[in-house]
C-alpha positions in Angstrom: 0.0 0.0 0.0 1.6 3.3 -1.1 1.5 6.2 1.2 0.2 9.5 -0.1 2.7 12.3 0.0 1.7 15.9 0.8 2.9 18.7 -1.5 6.0 20.6 -0.3 5.3 24.0 1.3 7.6 27.0 1.5 8.4 26.3 5.2 9.3 22.6 4.3 12.0 24.0 2.0 12.9 27.2 3.9 13.9 25.6 7.2 16.6 23.3 5.8 17.9 26.1 3.5 18.2 28.4 6.6 20.1 25.8 8.5 22.5 25.2 5.7 23.0 28.9 4.9 23.4 29.8 8.6 26.4 27.4 8.8 28.3 29.8 6.4 30.1 32.9 7.6 28.1 36.1 6.9 24.7 37.6 7.6 21.5 35.7 6.7 18.5 37.8 5.7 15.0 36.6 4.9 12.7 38.3 2.4 15.4 40.7 1.3 14.3 43.5 -1.0 16.5 44.4 -4.0 16.5 47.3 -6.4 14.3 49.4 -4.1 11.9 46.6 -3.5 11.3 45.8 -7.2 12.6 42.2 -6.5 12.7 40.1 -3.4 15.0 37.2 -2.4 13.5 34.6 -0.1 16.8 34.0 1.7 20.1 35.9 1.2 23.6 35.4 2.5 25.6 38.6 2.7 29.4 38.3 3.1 32.0 39.3 0.5 29.2 38.5 -2.0 25.5 38.6 -2.0 24.0 35.1 -2.6 20.3 34.8 -3.0 18.0 31.8 -2.8 14.6 31.8 -4.3 12.3 29.1 -2.8 9.6 27.6 -5.0 7.3 25.0 -3.5 4.8 22.8 -5.2 2.1 25.0 -3.8 3.7 28.2 -5.0 1.4 29.9 -7.5 2.7 33.5 -7.2 4.6 34.7 -10.2 4.3 31.6 -12.4 7.2 31.3 -14.8 9.2 33.9 -12.9 12.8 33.9 -14.0 14.0 37.0 -12.2 16.6 39.4 -13.3 19.8 37.9 -14.7 22.7 39.6 -13.0 26.0 38.1 -14.2 28.8 37.7 -11.6 31.5 35.3 -10.7 30.6 32.7 -8.1 32.5 33.1 -4.9 35.1 30.4 -4.3 34.1 27.8 -1.8 30.4 28.8 -1.6 28.0 26.4 -3.3 24.8 27.5 -1.8 22.6 24.6 -0.7 23.8 21.9 -2.9 
C-alpha cells in the first residue's frame, strides 16, 4: 500500500535552507528586497558577495514562470549555496 505524500510547502524547504546557509560565515537575511523593492529574495547570504536563494514550493502559485533578473557575476570560491 503506497503512502500519499503531501505537497512541499515553503516552510518545508525554507527551514533546511536556513540551517544550511546559517552554517556559512556572513549575515543571513530573509525576504530581502533588491532594487528598491522591485525584486525580493527569499533567503540571502551577505558576506563578501550577495548570494540569494529563491524558494519555489509545489504549492507556490505566485509569479508563475518567474525567472527573475539575470545579474552576471562570478561565483564566490568555496560557496556552493545549498547543494
